[in-house]
C-alpha positions, 0 to 999 in steps of 0.5 A: 520572758519569751515563750517557745517554740522559736525564740529567734523568730520573735527577735525583732519584735522583741527588740522593737518593744525593748527599744521603747523601754530603752527610750523611756517611752514606758517603764514596762510592757507585755506583748503577745502574738498569736492566731485563732489556734492560740499563742505563739509568742510572748514577751515582757520587759521592764518594771511597773515603774522606773524605780530600780526596786519595782516589781518586774513586768510579767505575763501576769501584769495587769494594765489599764486598757483605756480605750481598748474598753471601747472594742473589747467590752462595749462593742462586743456587748453591742454586737450581742445585743444586735444579735438578740434583736435588742439594739437597732443600729439604724435607730435615732439616738433620740429614741433612747435619750431624753433631750436629744431631739434638738436641731442636727442631733435629730439625725444622729443614729446609734451607728454614728456613735459607734463610727465616731461620726455623730459630730460630738466633741472628742472630750470634755471635763465632765468629771468636774461637774457631773456626779451621776450617769444622769448628769453625764447624759444631760451634759452630753446632750447639751453639747454643741455638735462639732460638725453635721452628723456623718459629714466627718469622723471625729473620735469621741469619748463622749459619743461612746459614753452615750452609747454605753448608757443606751447599751446598759438600758437595753441590756438591763444591767450595768456594763460590767455585769453585761461584760462578765459573761463575755469574760467567762466565755473566754475561759480565762484561768491562772493569772489571766484577767479581763475585768472592770475595777480589779480588787485592791488585793491585786494591786501588786500586779497592776501597772500604775498609770500616773499621778492624777491631780484631780484625785491627788494620788498615783493611780494603781488599779483605778481607771486613769480616765477621769470621766470614767472614774466619775462614772464609778470606774465602769464606762463605755469608753474606758475602765477595763483592766487586763493582762496581755494573755486575756486580751489575746484570748479575746482576739483568738475568739474574734478570729475564730468567729471570722474563720472556721467555727470551733467547738465552743459557742461563738463569742459574737455572731459571725454575721453580726461581727462582719457587719461591725467590721465593714468600713464606714462610708463617712468621708475620710473615715477609717472607722468601722463600728467601734473598731478602726481599720488598717491604714499604712499611716496608723499604729498598726504599721505598714505590713498588715493586710487591708482586712486588719482592724484594731484599736489603741488606748491612751495609757499605751495599749493596743490590739490589732487583728488581721484575719487575712493572716490569721494573726493578732498582736497585743501590746500593753504598756503604762506609757503615761507613768508618772505624769501623762506621757507624750504621744510620739514615742509610743506611736513609733514603738507601736508601728515598729512592733506591728511591722516586726510581728508581721515580718517575723512571726506571721504564719 
């Protein structure tokens, strides 16, 4: 499926996605490109699984967004709390988390969790021993830091899990409840969806991820990440599901907040958004607050402007936004089906896709 008005302009971007399908990087994918004014290209390829009788991917297919949750949900909620004066980025985590006031941890600030510079490890199998939010918080607070705070950037799911607990406490509600008004403000309609824990009645339009040994089943509409699953499917680092159109609607509103204000209320305060997009001063880091920023060696490819920012997800998802070009690009896949996938294939598809979007579709 490719949308009008100009099929040929998207031919190379379409071929980049279809090359991933042909190489069995993923069984199916949905892609979209647009600007602050709306969508100008969509494409869907493949099926929900590699089975010949599986349903075809369409614009209505829902994907596990994985770590896009970090920017679409958690970072957006954090920005809104900053705008309300409820979250102070410069405050120490120890002000919010019992048991954090030990050794080097004393220096960790809220902004360090967003910038992935707290020193916390990348990941730990906490789902094996933790059955509650409180148990997760204690376990993360007890983990040794991998480096001194702000001395380096180390991408950390654990840091975002802790950030989510802080955001829930300050916002006075679970993350999914705080995200509901964000999704509502996007004006999603028809088959568009952006939410935690999709209902079982939607299973037929959800792309499966993988057969999970811990849960002993194929995951369809259940968050792929085991730590997020142990937290009830609602977590700061993973758990959000959505269609390409819904992720695109979010990107449009972010671009509008950075450009000319529209008739609708801003999704986030423009001044706060610009603050969150400022590149980290941590040595060697490409991170901003929540978001990643453009490097020619990253998933965004080589042609986006230095102002571009985005994120990827383990399940095979990505979102990149380039305000200098008034452009966004969404690519959603289930590359982890059926047994986890590998990183090399999706990286090449992402880079080729983004380069072709900029070369052939950018305004």
